[in-house]
N, C-alpha and C positions, 0 to 999 in steps of 0.2 A: 128321323136324320134322311134316309133316300129319298122318301116323298115328295122332302123339302127340296134339294138339291134335284134332286129328276127333271121338274119345270124349267130350272136355272139352264141346264143343258140342253135342252129343247128349245129355248128361246135364242139362246145364243147359236143353235145350230142352224135356226131360221132366220136368221140375221146375217149369216154367213154372207161372207161379197161375191157376187155374181163372177164367174172366171173370167178373165181380161184376155179373150183372144187376141194371137199378134196381129191380125189383121180382119175389116169386114167380110162376113159373106158375102161372098157375090150370087148376081141372081142365078139362077137355075137357067141352063141353056134350052131351047125353044126343043118342044119333044122333037127329036129325030131318030136316032138309031135304038136308044135305050129302049123306050117303052112300049113302043109300039113294035109288030101288032099285037103280041103276046108273050108276056114277059114267063109264062109256064112252057110256051115252044120255045125260047130262046135258052131257058133253063134244059131244057130235055136235050136241045142239040150239043149245048155243052156236056150234060152227061154222057153223049155217045163218043164224045172227045178224049175223057179221061178214061174209057173204058183201055184197058193193057198199061195203063198207071198205075203205081200202087198207093192210091187212092182208097180210104175205109169207104166203104159200097153205104153204112148208115148216114154218112155225112156228103156223100158225093155232090148233094143237090147245094149244101151252103158252100162248097169248094167251087162247084160251078156258078152260083150266085155272085161269091168273090170275084172270080174271073172274068164274070160281065160288067162289073162296076169297075174294073181294073179300067175298061177301054175309056180311052178319050173321048169326052161329048156324050158319055150314057147318063141317062136319068130313066131311074125308076119310083114310082110311087108305092105309099103305104099300103091303097089298095091295090095295086098290081101284086104285091108279094103276099099279102094274104089268100088273094083270089089264086095266087100259085101255091100256097099251101094247102087251101080246097081242094084243088084236084087232085093233088098228092098225096095229101092224107087227110082226110077229114074230121079226123078224131084229133086231130094236132090242138084244136081252139079248145076242145074238153079238157085233152091230160093238161095241156101247157096254157090255161087259160092267161094267166100274166102277161108271159110273151108274146101271144097272138095278141092280145088287146092292146098292148103299147105297138107291137108292130103297125096296128092300123093306125097308130098317131103318129105315123110318118107322113108328112106332108111330100116329101121327096128326099131322095138321095141319089147324087148328081158328081160327075164328076169336071172339076174346073181344071184345066194346065194340069192334068196329073195329079191333084188334091181332091181326095174325096169327101163329100160335102153331109152331113144329115141335119136338115128343117123338119121340125117339129108344126104338127098344124096350130096347136095353140101358144106355141114360145115355151113351153114347159118342159124339162128333161124329160126322155125317156125310162121307167123305172123298172129295171130286169133284177129282182129280188136286190141284191146288195149291190148293183152296179147303176151308174146313173150316165147317160148319155146324155148333154147338154143338146139346148138347140145351137145349130152352129158348128157344133163338133166333126173334128176332119181329121183325116189322117193320109199318108201315102202309102200307096200297097206295093210290095215287092217282093221277091221270090228269093231263098237262100237256101238251094235242094229242095227238101220235103216239107220247110217251113216258110207259111206265107205270115209275112214280116209287114206289121204296121206300123211307121217311122210318122216320127214328127206329128204324134197325138196331141190332139187338146180338145178337152173339153169333157173326158170322160174320166171317171172315178171312183172308187168303190167306198163303202162307209164302214167305219169301227169304231165304236164308242165315241161316236158325233163328231167324229175328223173324217173330213173328204182327203183321200189318199187319190192324188191324179195320178194317170197312167202317163208315160214317155214312150212305151212300145210295146207291144203286142206280137206274141210270136205264136204262130196257130202250126199245127205239127198235121197234116192233112194223111197222116199213117193212121193216127189214133186218135185224133180229136184233142190233144194234151193241149193246153192254154198257158202262158205262161205271161204275167202283166207285168212290164218293169217299170217300178215309178219311179217320179220324179224325186223324189225321197221317201226314202226307208227299202228294208227289204222286197225283192219281188214276190209275185204269188201267182200260184200254181193253182189249175184245177184241169179235169177232163169234163169235155164237153159233153160227151153219152153219159156220166156216171154221176156226176156232180149238177149237171144242168138239165138233162135229159132224163136223165133216170133211166137210162134205157141199159 
């Protein structure tokens, strides 16, 4: 019976309608402050600014990156992200192959009028385990104490039993790497970046 039912669920999941964004994704701005000349250097500079703040040193690179994309008119490419990772931690692409390969599939992340957009090279979603980031995904980023908050999230969803669970808000705690995803429908989900995703 399971063998008969499973293909039906797979077909239904593959036929799920694409996410309907509230507005079209705008064009990325010309390269200006964001990607040039060196994302690694910009992250290093931002990490220096974080010294003296209670940010977990194991995730300060990610916090620095988020601070960079929060800037208006910022633009970073997937190529610049993986190049920065290679310089910071050459073993990352071996230990976290799926994450690395999907980051490489990013065409550009850019900030337009305070909303951060993700554009993929092939138009297909980025796949990070059970979490998918659709081409055109977007969010507004703000701070609430030690939380980095992604509000008005569109196009990011988790998968369970062939059901897409779309995210409304993401709260990222820079003190310990805790991530809480508040869903548009259903209970919130929580994971820890270091333990559950990076395995550190």
